[in-house]
C-alpha positions as CSV (number, residue, x, y, z in Angstrom):
1,M,127.5,219.8,54.4
2,D,130.8,221.2,53.5
3,P,131.9,219.8,50.1
4,L,135.4,219.3,51.4
5,M,134.1,217.1,54.3
6,L,131.9,215.1,51.9
7,G,134.8,214.5,49.6
8,A,136.9,213.2,52.6
9,L,134.1,210.8,53.5
10,V,133.8,209.5,50.0
11,L,137.6,209.1,49.8
12,G,137.7,207.3,53.1
13,A,135.0,204.9,52.0
14,V,136.8,204.1,48.8
15,V,140.1,203.6,50.6
16,G,138.4,201.3,53.2
17,Y,136.7,199.3,50.5
18,G,140.0,198.9,48.7
19,I,141.8,197.8,51.9
20,R,139.0,195.2,52.7
21,F,139.1,193.9,49.1
22,F,142.9,193.5,49.3
23,I,142.7,191.6,52.6
24,A,139.9,189.3,51.2
25,Q,141.9,188.5,48.1
26,K,144.9,187.7,50.2
27,S,142.9,185.5,52.6
28,A,141.3,183.6,49.7
29,H,144.7,183.0,48.2
30,S,146.0,181.7,51.5
31,L,143.1,179.3,51.9
32,E,143.5,178.0,48.3
33,E,147.2,177.3,49.0
34,Q,146.4,175.5,52.3
35,S,143.7,173.4,50.5
36,K,146.1,172.5,47.8
37,K,148.7,171.5,50.4
38,E,146.2,169.3,52.4
39,L,145.0,167.7,49.2
40,E,148.6,166.8,48.2
41,E,149.3,165.4,51.7
42,A,146.1,163.3,51.5
43,R,147.1,161.9,48.1
44,T,150.6,161.1,49.4
45,E,149.1,159.3,52.4
46,A,146.6,157.4,50.2
47,K,149.4,156.2,48.0
48,S,151.3,155.0,51.0
49,I,148.3,153.1,52.3
50,V,147.7,151.5,49.0
51,V,151.4,150.4,48.8
52,E,151.2,149.0,52.3
53,A,148.0,147.1,51.5
54,K,149.5,145.6,48.4
55,E,152.5,144.4,50.4
56,K,150.3,142.8,53.0
57,A,148.1,141.2,50.4
58,T,151.2,139.8,48.6
59,T,152.4,138.4,51.9
60,V,149.1,136.8,52.7
61,I,148.9,135.3,49.2
62,E,152.4,133.9,49.4
63,N,151.7,132.3,52.9
64,A,148.5,130.8,51.5
65,Q,150.2,129.4,48.5
66,R,153.0,127.9,50.7
67,E,150.5,126.3,53.0
68,E,148.6,124.9,50.0
69,R,151.8,123.4,48.6
70,E,152.5,121.8,52.0
71,R,149.0,120.4,52.2
72,K,149.3,119.0,48.7
73,Q,152.7,117.4,49.6
74,E,151.2,115.8,52.7
75,I,148.2,114.5,50.7
76,R,150.6,113.0,48.1
77,Q,152.6,111.3,50.8
78,L,149.4,110.0,52.4
79,E,148.2,108.7,49.1
80,E,151.5,106.9,48.5
81,R,151.4,105.2,51.9
82,L,147.8,104.1,51.3
83,L,148.7,102.7,47.9
84,K,151.6,100.8,49.5
85,K,149.3,99.4,52.2
86,E,146.7,98.4,49.5
87,D,149.4,96.5,47.6
88,A,150.5,94.7,50.7
89,V,146.9,93.8,51.6
90,E,146.4,92.5,48.0
91,K,149.5,90.4,48.2
92,D,148.4,88.9,51.6
93,R,145.0,88.2,50.2
94,A,146.4,86.4,47.2
95,G,148.7,84.4,49.5
96,L,145.8,83.4,51.7
97,E,143.7,82.3,48.7
98,Q,146.6,80.1,47.5
99,E,147.0,78.6,51.0
100,S,143.2,78.0,51.3
101,E,143.2,76.2,47.9
102,R,146.2,74.1,49.0
103,V,144.5,73.1,52.3
104,K,141.3,72.1,50.4
105,K,143.3,69.9,48.1
106,E,145.1,68.3,51.1
107,E,141.7,67.7,52.8
108,T,140.4,66.0,49.7
109,R,143.5,63.8,49.4
110,V,143.3,62.8,53.1
111,H,139.6,61.9,52.8
112,D,140.3,59.7,49.7
113,L,143.1,58.0,51.7
114,E,140.7,57.3,54.6
115,V,138.1,55.8,52.3
116,E,140.7,53.6,50.6
117,A,142.0,52.5,54.0
118,K,138.5,51.6,55.2
119,K,137.9,49.5,52.1
120,I,141.2,47.7,52.6
121,K,140.4,47.0,56.3
122,D,136.9,45.7,55.5
123,H,138.3,43.5,52.8
124,A,140.9,42.1,55.2
125,V,138.2,41.3,57.9
126,T,136.1,39.6,55.3
127,E,139.0,37.4,54.2
128,L,139.9,36.5,57.8
129,E,136.2,35.4,58.5
130,R,136.2,33.3,55.3
131,V,139.5,31.6,56.1
132,A,138.7,30.9,59.7
133,Q,135.0,30.1,58.9
134,L,134.0,32.2,61.9
135,S,132.3,35.5,62.1
136,R,133.9,38.5,64.0
137,E,131.3,38.3,66.9
138,D,131.7,34.6,67.2
139,A,135.5,34.9,67.3
140,K,135.2,37.6,69.9
141,R,132.9,35.5,72.2
142,Q,135.1,32.4,71.9
143,L,138.2,34.4,72.6
144,F,136.7,36.0,75.7
145,K,135.5,32.6,77.0
146,E,138.9,31.1,76.6
147,L,140.6,34.1,78.2
148,E,138.1,34.0,81.1
149,E,138.7,30.4,81.8
150,S,142.5,30.5,81.6
151,N,143.3,34.0,82.8
152,K,140.9,34.8,85.6
153,K,143.6,36.3,87.8
154,E,145.0,38.4,84.9
155,M,141.4,39.5,84.2
156,N,140.9,40.8,87.8
157,E,144.2,42.7,87.6
158,A,143.1,44.1,84.2
159,L,139.8,45.3,85.7
160,I,141.6,47.0,88.6
161,K,144.0,48.7,86.2
162,F,141.0,49.7,84.0
163,E,139.3,51.3,87.0
164,R,142.4,53.2,87.9
165,E,142.9,54.4,84.3
166,R,139.2,55.4,84.3
167,K,139.6,57.5,87.4
168,D,142.7,59.2,85.9
169,A,140.6,59.9,82.8
170,L,137.8,61.5,84.9
171,D,140.4,63.7,86.7
172,G,141.8,64.7,83.4
173,K,138.3,65.5,82.1
174,A,137.7,67.7,85.2
175,L,140.9,69.5,84.5
176,E,140.0,69.9,80.9
177,V,136.7,71.5,81.9
178,I,138.4,74.1,84.1
179,I,141.1,74.9,81.6
180,S,138.5,75.2,78.8
181,S,136.4,77.5,81.0
182,L,139.4,79.7,81.7
183,E,140.5,79.9,78.1
184,R,137.0,80.8,76.9
185,C,136.2,83.4,79.5
186,A,139.6,84.9,80.5
187,R,139.5,88.7,80.1
188,D,142.2,91.3,79.7
189,H,143.1,93.1,82.9
190,I,144.9,96.4,83.3
191,N,146.4,96.8,86.7
192,D,145.1,100.0,88.3
193,V,147.7,102.7,89.0
194,T,147.5,105.5,91.6
195,T,147.6,108.5,89.3
196,S,145.5,110.1,86.6
197,V,146.6,112.6,83.9
198,V,144.5,115.6,83.0
199,E,145.5,117.3,79.7
200,L,145.6,121.1,79.7
201,P,144.9,123.4,76.7
202,N,148.0,125.5,77.6
203,E,150.5,126.2,80.4
204,E,148.9,129.4,81.5
205,I,145.9,127.7,83.0
206,K,148.1,126.1,85.7
207,G,148.3,129.5,87.4
208,K,144.5,129.6,87.5
209,I,144.3,126.1,89.0
210,I,146.8,127.0,91.7
211,G,145.1,130.4,92.5
212,R,146.3,133.3,94.5
213,E,148.5,131.9,97.4
214,G,147.4,128.4,96.4
215,R,143.8,128.8,97.5
216,N,142.2,127.1,94.5
217,I,144.4,124.0,94.6
218,K,144.0,123.7,98.4
219,T,140.2,123.9,98.0
220,F,140.2,121.3,95.2
221,E,142.4,118.9,97.2
222,R,140.2,119.3,100.3
223,L,137.0,118.6,98.4
224,T,138.2,115.7,96.3
225,G,140.8,114.1,98.5
226,V,143.5,113.8,95.9
227,E,146.9,115.3,95.6
228,V,147.4,117.7,92.6
229,I,150.9,117.6,91.1
230,V,151.3,120.6,88.8
231,D,154.9,120.9,87.6
232,E,155.9,117.3,86.6
233,T,154.8,117.3,83.0
234,P,154.2,120.1,80.4
235,E,150.5,121.0,79.5
236,S,149.2,118.3,81.9
237,I,148.5,117.8,85.6
238,L,148.8,114.6,87.6
239,L,146.1,113.6,90.1
240,S,147.4,111.2,92.8
241,S,145.3,109.0,95.1
242,F,145.1,105.3,96.0
243,D,141.3,105.5,95.7
244,P,140.1,105.2,92.0
245,Y,136.8,106.8,92.9
246,R,138.5,109.9,94.2
247,R,140.7,110.2,91.2
248,E,137.8,109.9,88.8
249,L,135.8,112.5,90.7
250,A,138.8,114.9,90.7
251,K,139.5,114.3,87.0
252,M,135.9,115.0,86.0
253,S,135.7,118.1,88.2
254,L,139.0,119.5,86.9
255,E,138.0,119.0,83.3
256,R,134.7,120.8,84.0
257,L,136.6,123.7,85.6
258,I,139.0,124.0,82.7
259,K,136.1,124.0,80.2
260,D,134.3,126.7,82.2
261,G,137.4,128.9,82.7
262,R,136.2,130.4,85.9
263,I,138.4,128.8,88.6
264,Q,137.8,130.0,92.1
265,P,136.7,128.3,95.4
266,A,132.9,128.7,95.0
267,K,133.0,127.4,91.4
268,I,135.3,124.5,92.5
269,E,132.6,123.4,95.0
270,E,129.9,123.7,92.4
271,K,131.8,121.6,89.7
272,V,132.8,118.9,92.3
273,E,129.1,118.5,93.2
274,E,128.1,118.3,89.5
275,A,130.8,115.7,88.8
276,R,129.7,113.7,91.9
277,A,126.1,113.6,90.6
278,E,127.3,112.5,87.1
279,L,129.6,109.9,88.6
280,E,126.7,108.4,90.5
281,K,124.7,108.0,87.3
282,R,127.7,106.5,85.6
283,I,128.1,104.0,88.5
284,Q,124.4,102.9,88.0
285,T,125.1,102.4,84.2
286,L,128.3,100.4,84.9
287,G,126.3,98.0,87.2
288,E,123.6,97.6,84.6
289,E,126.1,96.9,81.8
290,A,128.0,94.3,83.9
291,A,124.7,92.4,84.6
292,Y,123.7,92.7,80.9
293,E,127.1,91.3,79.8
294,C,126.6,88.3,82.1
295,G,123.0,87.8,80.8
296,I,121.4,88.7,84.2
297,M,118.2,90.8,83.9
298,D,116.4,90.5,87.2
299,F,118.7,92.1,89.8
300,P,117.2,95.1,91.7
301,K,118.4,98.5,90.7
302,E,119.8,99.0,94.2
303,I,122.1,96.0,93.8
304,L,123.2,97.2,90.3
305,A,124.1,100.6,91.8
306,I,126.3,99.0,94.4
307,L,127.7,96.6,91.9
308,G,128.8,99.5,89.7
309,R,130.9,100.9,92.6
310,L,133.1,97.9,92.3
311,H,134.5,99.5,89.1
312,F,136.4,101.8,91.5
313,R,137.7,99.1,93.8
314,T,140.8,97.0,93.3
315,S,141.9,93.7,94.8
316,Y,145.7,93.2,94.6
317,G,145.7,95.6,91.6
318,Q,142.9,93.8,89.9
319,N,139.7,95.7,89.1
320,V,137.0,94.1,91.2
321,L,134.1,94.6,88.8
322,Q,136.1,93.1,85.9
323,H,137.2,90.3,88.1
324,S,133.5,89.6,89.0
325,I,132.4,89.6,85.4
326,E,135.2,87.2,84.5
327,M,134.2,85.0,87.4
328,A,130.6,84.9,86.2
329,H,131.6,83.7,82.7
330,I,134.0,81.1,84.1
331,A,131.5,79.8,86.7
332,G,128.8,79.7,84.1
333,A,130.9,77.6,81.7
334,I,131.9,75.1,84.5
335,A,128.3,74.9,85.8
336,S,127.1,74.1,82.2
337,E,129.6,71.3,81.9
338,L,128.6,69.8,85.2
339,G,124.8,70.2,84.7
340,L,124.3,72.7,87.6
341,N,122.1,75.8,87.7
342,V,123.9,78.1,85.4
343,A,121.8,81.2,86.3
344,V,122.4,80.8,90.1
345,V,126.1,80.3,89.6
346,K,126.6,83.3,87.4
347,K,124.6,85.6,89.8
348,G,126.5,84.3,92.8
349,A,129.8,84.9,91.0
350,L,128.9,88.4,89.9
351,V,127.9,89.6,93.4
352,H,130.4,87.6,95.4
353,D,132.4,90.7,96.3
354,L,129.5,93.1,96.5
355,G,130.3,94.0,100.1
356,K,133.7,95.5,99.0
357,A,131.8,98.4,97.5
358,I,130.8,99.8,101.0
359,D,133.1,98.0,103.4
360,H,134.8,101.3,104.1
361,D,131.5,102.6,105.6
362,V,130.1,99.5,107.2
363,E,131.5,97.2,109.9
364,G,132.1,93.6,109.0
365,T,133.8,91.5,106.3
366,H,132.8,92.1,102.7
367,V,131.1,88.6,102.7
368,E,128.9,89.5,105.6
369,I,128.1,92.9,104.2
370,G,127.3,91.3,100.8
371,R,124.9,88.7,102.3
372,K,123.0,91.4,104.2
373,L,122.7,93.5,101.1
374,L,121.4,90.6,99.0
375,K,118.9,89.7,101.7
376,K,117.8,93.3,102.2
377,Y,116.8,93.6,98.5
378,G,115.2,90.2,98.1
379,V,117.7,88.3,96.1
380,D,117.1,84.5,95.9
381,E,118.5,82.5,98.8
382,A,120.1,80.1,96.3
383,V,122.3,83.0,95.0
384,I,123.3,83.9,98.6
385,H,124.3,80.3,99.3
386,A,126.3,80.3,96.1
387,M,128.4,83.4,97.0
388,E,128.8,83.2,100.8
389,S,131.4,80.4,100.9
390,H,134.1,81.8,98.6
391,H,136.4,82.7,101.6
392,N,135.3,79.7,103.7
393,E,133.5,82.0,106.2
394,F,130.3,80.0,105.7
395,P,130.0,76.2,105.0
396,Y,129.4,75.0,101.4
397,S,125.6,74.3,101.3
398,T,125.1,73.8,97.6
399,P,127.2,72.4,94.6
400,E,127.0,75.9,93.1
401,A,129.0,77.3,96.0
402,Y,131.9,75.1,95.1
403,V,131.8,76.3,91.5
404,V,131.8,80.0,92.6
405,T,134.8,79.4,94.8
406,T,136.6,77.6,92.0
407,A,136.0,80.4,89.6
408,D,137.2,82.9,92.2
409,V,140.5,81.0,92.5
410,I,140.9,80.7,88.8
411,S,140.3,84.4,88.0
412,G,142.5,85.6,90.8
413,A,145.4,83.1,90.4
414,R,146.0,83.3,86.7
415,P,149.2,85.1,85.6
416,G,149.0,88.9,85.3
417,A,145.7,89.3,87.1
418,R,146.9,90.6,90.4
419,R,149.8,92.5,92.1
420,D,150.5,92.0,95.8
421,T,152.7,95.1,96.1
422,V,150.0,97.6,95.1
423,E,147.5,95.9,97.4
424,K,149.8,96.2,100.4
425,Y,150.5,99.8,99.6
426,I,146.8,100.6,99.4
427,K,145.9,98.8,102.6
428,R,148.6,100.8,104.4
429,L,147.0,104.1,103.2
430,E,143.5,102.8,104.1
431,E,144.8,101.9,107.6
432,I,146.3,105.4,108.0
433,E,142.9,107.0,107.1
434,R,141.0,104.6,109.4
435,V,143.2,105.5,112.4
436,V,142.8,109.3,111.8
437,N,139.0,109.1,111.3
438,G,138.7,107.5,114.7
439,F,139.5,110.8,116.5
440,E,136.6,112.9,117.6
441,G,136.1,116.1,115.7
442,V,137.7,114.8,112.5
443,K,135.4,115.6,109.5
444,Q,137.5,113.8,106.8
445,S,141.0,112.8,106.1
446,Y,143.1,112.0,103.0
447,A,146.4,110.1,102.8
448,V,148.5,111.7,100.0
449,S,152.0,111.7,98.7
450,A,152.2,107.9,98.6
451,G,151.4,107.8,102.3
452,R,154.1,110.3,103.4
453,E,151.4,112.9,104.4
454,V,147.9,112.8,105.8
455,R,145.7,115.8,105.6
456,V,143.0,116.1,108.3
457,F,140.0,118.4,108.1
458,V,138.3,119.0,111.4
459,V,134.9,120.4,112.4
460,P,135.7,124.0,113.4
461,E,132.9,124.1,116.0
462,K,134.4,121.2,117.9
463,I,138.2,121.9,117.5
464,D,139.7,125.3,118.1
465,D,143.2,126.5,117.0
466,F,144.9,125.1,120.1
467,G,142.9,121.9,119.8
468,A,144.2,121.5,116.2
469,L,147.8,121.6,117.4
470,Q,147.1,119.0,120.1
471,L,145.1,116.8,117.7
472,A,148.1,116.8,115.2
473,K,150.4,115.5,118.0
474,E,147.9,112.9,119.1
475,I,147.3,111.6,115.5
476,A,151.0,111.4,114.8
477,G,151.5,109.4,118.0
478,K,148.6,107.1,117.2
479,I,149.9,106.4,113.7
480,Q,153.4,105.8,115.0
481,S,152.1,103.2,117.4
482,D,149.5,101.5,115.3
483,V,150.7,101.6,111.7
484,Q,153.8,100.1,110.1
485,Y,155.4,102.4,107.5
486,P,158.7,103.3,106.0
487,G,160.3,106.8,106.7
488,E,158.0,109.4,108.3
489,I,154.5,110.7,107.9
490,K,153.6,114.4,108.0
491,V,150.3,115.1,109.8
492,T,148.5,118.3,108.6
493,V,145.4,119.4,110.5
494,V,143.2,122.0,108.7
495,R,140.6,124.0,110.5
496,E,138.5,126.1,108.2
497,V,135.7,128.5,109.2
498,K,133.2,129.9,106.8
499,A,130.8,132.7,107.5
500,V,127.7,132.7,105.2
501,E,124.8,135.2,105.3
502,Y,122.2,136.2,102.7
503,A,121.1,139.8,101.9
504,R,117.3,139.8,101.2
């Protein structure tokens, strides 16, 4: 090889190596600068995060300290109120002890005076016997003999007067027995209203209850028969219906839906059925508790279940189950004073309105329905005779029947027990529903809005769309002719068709 060419190759290799070495050094220097820059930025960001964390920690600590101070202040205020109440109680106790001591001393003084008066009276009688030389019994016989001989006419008049006064005393005793029974057995009554309140956890849930285009609230009202009033009060909903059973069913169902959180038509139907089953168990328990309270242990379970339904019935605003329990106590007290069969009287009083529990579903008066129920489940005939005469539909066949009727009058007539206005209002709503349910094809109907509207749900297989329009007109005409009411009543006929199929 030519030496000149070899030298050129060597020189080219040296120059290439130098250029690569220079480029490598420059790249390394650039990477080192970039690493330093990123490290500095990371340190700056870390300092910023630490400062921000310290500020947040300071804020949290200050809030916690403020809340702690507020709690300590509330505790101090509560302790001060408790100390004041303890001082007041201690003063009252000391005053009562002083009063008790004073009363005991007064009783002792009165007793001593009575003993002294008796001694003086005995001494006076003894002195009279000694002076007259005649004993008390001898003086009494001699005085009566002289009076009989000289005042026979006056004696006869005195006997007549004595008999009259004795009769007045007996009448007073009878009145005393009745008043005593009432005072011992009268119960507190709360007049039933026509609305129930359901508390809500927040305002947002009202939108869920209403649903898209109102479908949830419409389904709920159709299934329960109550009117749902949403916008009257904050964080609460009013359920309006004249029927306490419907209101309780709606309240239980709505509370279950709110707790579940999933509010839509299918879930509404599920929760209403769950609430209905639970309410039936509660009704059985109410009947058992009522019988136990009256000391009655041998009623059939079927009778107790029907008796529990009276908790959801009212008579002139008076709860029928509470009225029956009160009657049982009053009748038992009267029967005990008169020496009658207390057990029969209490049983007859407790079930006297049993027919009212199902008189919406069965033809006949509540007395007739109650007699049939008691006979069906084998209740003693004496109990049936005791309850059947309280509205004079059947003759009084036993003394116990008079006592049950008397207790009914006492319980219903005492001040504050009943309200006529509410009863008339409820009867008008019941009459509206009765008229509507008489039409063929009507599945169920509910009178709402204080009787200003009646919602009618029809069987879709029997009533078509045009038939629904005609039915609304016929119902409105029937109500107008058969029911007395103020203002006007809106008739709404609802025809709902559901198509259900299962994929298997």
